[in-house]
Phi, psi and omega in degrees: 000321179297321179297317178296315179298319178298310181299316178295324176294323177293314178297315179296319178297317177298321178295319178295317178299316179298318182296320185261003183304130179070022178079016179282162169053042182293335177295343177300331180295321180290322178294318177298320177297318177298316180295319179297322175299318178302312182293325174296316177300320179298316177299320179296315180295319177297324182287318183288312180250087186304323182274353183294133177240312185294313182301309179301324180294320181290323176290320175298323176298327178297322179288317183295319183282357176295342180296335177295315176294321179295319178295318179298315182299317181297318181285313186271339180078015178209149174257094181240191182302326180293323178299313180292326178290327175295318179297312178301316182296314178297322179291318178299321177298311180298318176306311182296317179297317179298313180299319183291318180296318176297321175299313181296325179290316180295325182258042185299330179222063177290144184287324184200182181296326179294325175296321177299314181294322178296319182282325188257016181304319176298319178295319179299318172301314179300319177299315181295317178297324176299316178300312181299316180297317180294318179294321180292319178296319178295313180298328181277355182081009181276344182217134184291136177301325182291338180273341182301322181298348176300335180275347184302316179303316181287326178292317176299317179299316181294313179292321183295330181298329180286341184252351178277160176296138178303140177216151181297155182285127171247095191297323180292315178298321179294319178298317178296318179294321180290327175294320178295318177298322180293318178296313179301316179302310179304314181293314180296322177297315180295318177297317179296324178288327176292329183281341190301000000 
């Protein structure tokens, strides 16, 4: 294990040296600080609300998805509206996935569709707000219209859950499906960004 950690540290250190060589990519420091603050906040929320799961996961996702803005900055050489919209889009996607997985765990055995609605009302509101946020960001020019369809698969999955027949939770299948949704989202987002 020590050898693996050492090797990964060497690779990561080499990557950092390459990224910052000659004073390049200084804005990555600010993105890293923002991600670090997110992780500190996540730890604080976990410590204060010991039983909380969803909120710390969503805060941690904000730190993890900062890599989208960082990658864009390294490639494009600028931190502009598109970089921040990529970060926001990836965080909103992660936010939706976290909510959906928590919903499926809480509603592992709903008796009927009405039971699903009673348990998942908050998620349904979140889905609707996600649609409104995406449309508002596109209308304001902060997010490309061509990239908005990247959200359609998870929105369809979320709304469809309320109208399908209740079924027991198969956690491994759920994990695989959510991984597939993440891959589809990534591909559609990249295609949409290229078309803008």
